[in-house]
C-alpha positions as CSV (number, residue, x, y, z in Angstrom):
1,M,0.1,0.1,0.0
2,S,2.9,2.2,0.6
3,L,3.7,2.3,-3.2
4,Y,0.3,4.6,-3.5
5,I,2.1,7.0,-1.2
6,P,4.0,10.0,-2.3
7,Q,7.5,9.6,-1.8
8,T,9.4,12.3,-3.4
9,F,8.9,16.0,-4.1
10,N,8.0,15.0,-7.8
11,D,5.4,12.8,-6.4
12,Y,3.7,15.8,-4.8
13,I,4.1,18.1,-7.5
14,G,2.5,15.4,-9.7
15,I,-0.5,15.2,-7.7
16,V,-0.6,19.0,-7.3
17,I,-0.8,19.5,-11.1
18,L,-3.3,16.5,-11.3
19,C,-5.5,18.2,-8.8
20,M,-5.1,21.7,-10.5
21,A,-6.1,19.7,-14.0
22,F,-8.8,18.2,-12.7
23,F,-10.6,21.6,-11.1
24,F,-9.6,23.6,-14.2
25,I,-11.7,21.1,-16.5
26,V,-14.6,20.8,-13.8
27,F,-14.3,24.8,-13.7
28,T,-14.4,24.7,-17.9
29,Y,-17.7,22.3,-17.8
30,L,-19.7,24.1,-15.2
31,K,-18.9,27.8,-16.7
32,F,-19.4,27.1,-20.6
33,Y,-21.3,23.7,-20.5
34,L,-23.9,24.1,-17.8
35,P,-25.5,27.7,-18.7
36,V,-27.5,26.4,-21.4
37,I,-28.4,23.1,-20.2
38,N,-30.4,25.2,-17.8
39,F,-31.5,27.7,-19.9
40,N,-35.3,27.8,-20.3
41,D,-36.3,29.0,-23.6
42,K,-39.3,31.0,-23.4
43,H,-41.0,32.2,-26.9
44,T,-44.0,33.8,-27.7
45,E,-46.0,33.8,-31.0
46,G,-43.9,35.6,-33.7
47,N,-45.7,37.4,-36.4
48,I,-43.2,39.9,-37.8
49,P,-42.4,39.5,-41.7
50,V,-39.5,37.9,-41.9
51,S,-36.7,37.1,-44.9
52,V,-35.1,33.6,-45.1
53,I,-32.0,33.8,-47.0
54,I,-30.2,30.7,-48.4
55,C,-27.0,30.9,-50.5
56,A,-26.7,27.7,-53.0
57,K,-23.6,26.9,-55.3
58,N,-24.1,23.7,-56.9
59,E,-26.7,22.5,-54.6
60,E,-29.5,20.9,-56.8
61,E,-29.8,17.8,-54.6
62,N,-29.4,19.3,-51.3
63,L,-32.1,22.2,-52.3
64,D,-34.7,19.5,-54.0
65,E,-34.6,17.6,-50.5
66,N,-34.4,20.6,-48.1
67,L,-36.2,23.8,-49.6
68,P,-39.8,22.2,-49.1
69,Y,-39.3,22.0,-45.3
70,V,-38.5,25.9,-45.4
71,L,-41.2,27.1,-47.9
72,Q,-43.9,24.9,-45.9
73,Q,-43.3,26.6,-42.3
74,D,-46.2,27.5,-40.5
75,Y,-45.7,31.4,-40.5
76,P,-48.1,33.9,-41.9
77,H,-45.8,36.7,-43.5
78,F,-42.1,35.3,-44.9
79,E,-40.1,35.0,-48.2
80,V,-37.4,32.7,-49.1
81,V,-34.8,34.6,-51.1
82,V,-32.5,31.9,-52.6
83,V,-29.3,33.5,-54.0
84,N,-28.0,31.0,-56.9
85,D,-24.2,31.5,-56.6
86,C,-22.5,30.8,-59.8
87,S,-23.8,27.2,-59.9
88,V,-23.0,24.9,-62.8
89,D,-25.3,22.2,-61.9
90,N,-29.2,22.3,-61.8
91,T,-29.6,24.4,-59.0
92,E,-31.4,26.8,-60.9
93,G,-33.5,24.5,-62.4
94,V,-34.6,23.3,-59.0
95,I,-35.4,26.6,-57.9
96,D,-37.9,27.3,-60.5
97,K,-39.5,24.2,-60.2
98,Y,-40.5,25.5,-56.6
99,L,-41.4,29.2,-58.1
100,M,-44.1,27.7,-60.2
101,Q,-45.4,25.9,-56.6
102,Y,-44.5,29.0,-54.6
103,P,-44.9,32.1,-56.7
104,N,-45.7,34.4,-53.7
105,K,-43.2,33.3,-51.4
106,L,-40.1,32.0,-52.9
107,R,-37.6,34.2,-54.9
108,K,-34.6,33.8,-56.5
109,V,-31.4,35.9,-57.2
110,N,-28.7,34.6,-59.6
111,I,-25.0,35.5,-59.3
112,P,-23.3,34.8,-62.7
113,E,-20.1,32.9,-63.2
114,S,-17.2,35.4,-64.3
115,D,-13.8,34.4,-64.9
116,N,-12.5,38.1,-64.6
117,Y,-14.3,38.2,-60.7
118,K,-14.1,35.6,-58.0
119,H,-15.9,36.0,-54.8
120,G,-16.9,33.9,-51.8
121,K,-19.7,33.2,-49.7
122,K,-19.9,36.9,-48.6
123,M,-20.9,38.4,-51.6
124,A,-23.7,35.9,-52.2
125,V,-24.9,36.8,-48.6
126,F,-24.9,40.4,-49.1
127,I,-26.5,39.9,-52.5
128,G,-29.4,38.0,-50.4
129,I,-29.6,40.6,-48.0
130,K,-29.9,43.5,-50.5
131,H,-32.6,41.4,-52.4
132,A,-34.6,40.6,-48.9
133,K,-37.9,42.5,-48.5
134,Y,-38.0,42.4,-44.7
135,E,-35.8,43.9,-41.7
136,H,-35.8,40.7,-40.1
137,L,-33.4,38.0,-41.6
138,V,-32.9,34.3,-41.0
139,F,-30.3,32.4,-42.5
140,T,-29.6,28.6,-43.3
141,D,-27.8,26.5,-45.8
142,A,-28.9,24.6,-48.9
143,D,-28.1,21.5,-46.9
144,C,-30.1,22.2,-43.8
145,K,-33.7,21.6,-43.3
146,P,-35.4,22.7,-40.2
147,A,-36.6,20.5,-37.4
148,S,-40.1,21.0,-37.7
149,N,-42.5,23.5,-39.3
150,Q,-42.3,25.7,-36.2
151,W,-38.7,26.5,-36.6
152,L,-39.2,30.3,-38.6
153,K,-42.2,31.0,-35.9
154,I,-39.9,30.2,-33.0
155,M,-36.6,32.0,-34.2
156,A,-38.6,35.1,-35.3
157,S,-40.2,35.2,-31.9
158,H,-37.2,36.0,-30.1
159,F,-36.9,39.8,-32.1
160,R,-38.2,41.5,-29.1
161,D,-36.9,44.3,-26.7
162,G,-34.1,45.2,-28.8
163,I,-32.8,42.3,-30.0
164,E,-31.0,42.1,-33.2
165,I,-29.2,38.9,-33.3
166,V,-30.7,35.4,-32.5
167,L,-28.3,32.6,-32.0
168,G,-29.6,29.2,-33.1
169,Y,-28.1,25.5,-32.8
170,G,-27.7,23.8,-36.1
171,K,-27.1,19.8,-35.4
172,Y,-26.1,17.2,-38.0
173,A,-27.8,14.1,-39.1
174,K,-27.0,10.8,-37.1
175,K,-25.3,8.3,-39.3
176,E,-23.1,4.9,-38.2
177,S,-19.6,6.0,-38.2
178,L,-16.8,7.1,-35.9
179,L,-16.7,10.3,-38.4
180,N,-20.2,11.1,-37.7
181,K,-19.8,10.6,-34.0
182,I,-16.8,13.1,-33.8
183,V,-18.7,15.5,-36.0
184,R,-21.6,15.6,-33.8
185,Y,-19.5,15.6,-30.7
186,D,-17.7,18.6,-31.8
187,T,-20.7,20.1,-32.9
188,L,-22.3,19.8,-29.4
189,T,-19.6,21.2,-27.7
190,I,-19.0,24.0,-29.7
191,G,-22.6,24.6,-29.3
192,L,-22.7,24.3,-25.8
193,Q,-19.9,27.0,-25.5
194,Y,-21.0,29.7,-27.7
195,L,-24.6,29.4,-26.5
196,S,-23.7,29.4,-22.6
197,S,-21.6,32.0,-23.5
198,A,-24.3,34.3,-25.1
199,I,-26.6,33.5,-22.4
200,K,-24.1,34.8,-19.8
201,G,-23.9,38.2,-21.7
202,N,-20.5,37.5,-23.4
203,P,-21.7,36.3,-27.2
204,Y,-19.2,35.9,-29.4
205,M,-20.1,33.7,-32.4
206,G,-23.0,32.2,-34.5
207,V,-23.7,29.4,-37.1
208,G,-25.1,30.2,-40.5
209,R,-26.9,26.9,-40.7
210,N,-29.2,28.6,-38.1
211,L,-28.8,32.4,-37.2
212,A,-30.7,35.6,-37.4
213,Y,-30.3,39.1,-37.6
214,T,-31.7,42.5,-38.7
215,K,-31.0,44.4,-41.8
216,S,-30.4,47.3,-40.3
217,L,-27.8,46.1,-37.9
218,F,-26.0,44.5,-41.0
219,F,-25.5,47.9,-42.9
220,R,-24.8,49.7,-39.7
221,N,-21.7,47.5,-39.1
222,K,-20.8,48.1,-43.1
223,G,-21.4,44.1,-43.6
224,F,-18.8,42.3,-43.9
225,A,-16.3,45.2,-45.1
226,N,-13.7,44.2,-41.9
227,H,-13.2,40.6,-43.0
228,Y,-14.2,40.7,-46.4
229,H,-10.7,39.1,-47.6
230,I,-11.2,36.1,-45.2
231,N,-13.4,33.6,-47.4
232,S,-15.2,32.2,-44.2
233,G,-16.7,34.1,-41.5
234,D,-19.7,35.4,-42.8
235,D,-21.5,34.0,-39.6
236,D,-19.0,34.1,-36.8
237,L,-17.2,37.1,-37.6
238,F,-20.1,39.2,-38.0
239,V,-21.8,37.7,-34.8
240,N,-18.3,38.3,-32.7
241,E,-18.2,42.0,-34.3
242,T,-21.6,43.1,-33.7
243,A,-23.0,41.0,-30.7
244,T,-23.7,42.5,-27.5
245,A,-25.2,41.3,-24.2
246,T,-28.3,43.6,-24.7
247,N,-29.0,42.9,-28.5
248,T,-28.4,39.0,-29.0
249,A,-30.9,36.2,-27.9
250,V,-30.7,32.4,-27.7
251,C,-33.1,30.3,-29.4
252,V,-32.3,26.3,-28.2
253,H,-36.0,25.2,-28.4
254,P,-35.7,21.6,-30.4
255,D,-38.3,22.4,-33.0
256,A,-36.3,25.5,-34.0
257,F,-33.1,23.6,-34.6
258,T,-31.8,23.0,-38.0
259,I,-30.4,19.7,-39.2
260,S,-27.6,19.1,-41.9
261,E,-25.9,16.4,-43.8
262,P,-22.7,15.8,-42.1
263,P,-19.3,15.3,-43.8
264,L,-19.0,11.8,-45.0
265,I,-15.2,11.9,-45.8
266,F,-12.5,12.6,-43.2
267,K,-10.6,15.0,-45.2
268,H,-13.7,17.0,-45.9
269,W,-14.4,17.3,-42.1
270,L,-10.6,18.5,-42.0
271,L,-11.0,21.1,-44.5
272,Q,-14.2,22.4,-42.9
273,K,-12.3,22.7,-39.5
274,A,-9.2,24.1,-41.1
275,R,-11.7,26.9,-42.4
276,H,-12.9,27.7,-38.8
277,F,-9.6,28.0,-37.6
278,N,-8.9,30.6,-40.1
279,T,-11.6,33.1,-38.5
280,S,-11.1,32.4,-34.6
281,P,-7.9,34.2,-35.0
282,L,-10.0,37.2,-35.7
283,Y,-12.2,37.2,-32.5
284,K,-12.1,39.9,-30.2
285,T,-9.2,39.2,-27.5
286,A,-11.3,38.3,-24.9
287,H,-12.8,35.8,-26.7
288,K,-9.9,34.5,-27.9
289,V,-8.4,34.0,-24.4
290,M,-11.9,32.5,-23.2
291,L,-11.6,29.7,-26.0
292,G,-7.8,29.5,-25.5
293,W,-8.9,28.6,-21.9
294,I,-11.5,25.9,-22.8
295,Y,-8.8,24.1,-24.8
296,F,-6.0,24.3,-22.7
297,S,-8.2,23.2,-19.5
298,I,-8.8,20.1,-21.6
299,T,-5.5,19.5,-23.0
300,F,-3.9,20.2,-19.6
301,F,-6.0,17.6,-17.9
302,Y,-5.1,14.8,-20.6
303,L,-1.3,15.7,-20.4
304,S,-1.4,15.8,-16.8
305,I,-2.6,12.1,-16.4
306,I,0.1,11.0,-18.9
307,G,3.0,13.0,-17.2
308,L,2.2,11.5,-13.7
309,L,2.1,8.0,-15.2
310,I,5.6,9.2,-16.8
311,I,7.2,10.7,-13.6
312,S,5.5,8.5,-11.2
313,P,4.0,5.5,-12.5
314,H,3.2,3.9,-9.1
315,L,0.8,6.9,-8.3
316,W,-1.3,5.4,-11.2
317,M,-4.5,5.2,-8.7
318,Y,-4.5,8.7,-8.4
319,G,-4.6,9.2,-12.0
320,L,-7.3,6.5,-12.5
321,T,-9.5,8.3,-9.4
322,V,-9.2,11.6,-11.2
323,V,-10.1,10.2,-14.4
324,F,-13.2,8.4,-12.7
325,L,-14.1,11.8,-10.8
326,K,-14.1,13.7,-14.3
327,Y,-15.9,11.2,-15.9
328,I,-18.8,11.3,-13.7
329,V,-19.0,14.9,-13.9
330,Q,-18.8,15.1,-17.7
331,T,-21.1,12.3,-18.0
332,M,-23.8,14.0,-15.6
333,I,-23.5,17.1,-17.5
334,L,-23.8,15.6,-20.6
335,H,-26.8,13.6,-19.6
336,Y,-28.8,16.9,-19.8
337,A,-27.1,18.4,-22.5
338,T,-27.3,15.4,-24.9
339,K,-30.9,15.2,-23.9
340,K,-31.6,18.8,-24.6
341,F,-29.9,18.7,-27.8
342,G,-30.9,15.3,-29.3
343,E,-27.4,13.6,-29.1
344,K,-27.9,10.9,-26.3
345,D,-25.7,8.2,-27.8
346,L,-22.8,10.3,-27.3
347,K,-23.1,10.6,-23.6
348,F,-21.1,7.7,-22.9
349,I,-18.6,7.5,-25.1
350,A,-17.9,11.5,-24.7
351,F,-14.7,10.2,-22.5
352,F,-13.0,8.8,-25.6
353,L,-14.2,11.5,-28.2
354,E,-13.2,14.5,-26.1
355,P,-9.1,13.6,-26.0
356,L,-9.3,12.3,-29.7
357,L,-11.1,15.5,-30.9
358,M,-8.2,17.6,-28.7
359,I,-5.5,15.4,-30.9
360,L,-7.3,16.1,-34.1
361,Y,-7.3,19.8,-33.3
362,I,-3.5,19.9,-32.7
363,Y,-3.2,17.7,-36.0
364,I,-5.1,20.5,-38.1
365,T,-3.2,23.3,-36.3
366,I,0.0,21.6,-37.4
367,L,-1.2,21.0,-40.8
368,K,-2.0,24.8,-41.3
369,K,1.6,25.7,-40.1
370,I,2.9,24.0,-42.7
371,K,0.5,24.9,-45.1
372,R,-0.7,21.5,-45.9
373,I,-4.4,22.3,-45.5
374,G,-6.8,25.6,-45.1
């Protein structure tokens, strides 16, 4: 039994670091995961006119599948503006098909292909906003479908009492693969973080799959002018610039989620994550520090376990105890989080997905440093 008692200075240092790492990660869970779990999404009947904006580039299959779900929303006064962004497939044909069925609700805006002028999604979003009839704008993607026909009603109902931004949650469809579980766990934890932070009065990002803001806010802040040179960031960078504690609301009603088809190829997900990594360095300093703390606390926990086992392997029981305690805290929090966001199958495998995700984040960062990705 004496083998389990610290015997050297290094043993004591290892245990102190391990305890610090445990408290750091529990603090992170409680501060950045718990607020949205305890949040009661109160909404009233929304009836303000709303423009839904969808930018589509070579999205004929996704539009044909998902556009009807948007057009059939149970809402009295809305339009859907689909921006056909230089598509070379039958995207325009799909839009035209639904224009015949919904002539008073659907509008098409074409951006022609040009060899002399290249642009990213931000130009398409800008053009969609310019063509929108109404002040209140709701954004989603062509590969997304609303979780219910109440999506628009619930999102729009949050535009009250000076609210100019509504942050929604966009989840991914469930598939039977490890990549799918990684993608959905990553999406869940990011959602917990940005929604919890907004609830606590510190909004820092949103996702274009499910986001709403006003046209006047967009033009008052000169749109994407400050980051137009960055291909991505039409959602998170704009929110990071313009969102405040008083002008931002959070919508986490399950009927107001959107559901997207997940990436099926690992490389595609890596590229998607790399694009997000391009925008986060442009966040406000306080937000970068906050996100840095989250990823530091998680990484530090696993490194402290590894360090203790290397330096003082006879103290493995301490490491195992801390891992077990952390697993209990994490599972308790994720029990409610996965229930709230409809991801129950992730609860018991989070202990495996979390360190794997941190390794993948480091891998993506290294690839970006050597210009292999992003």
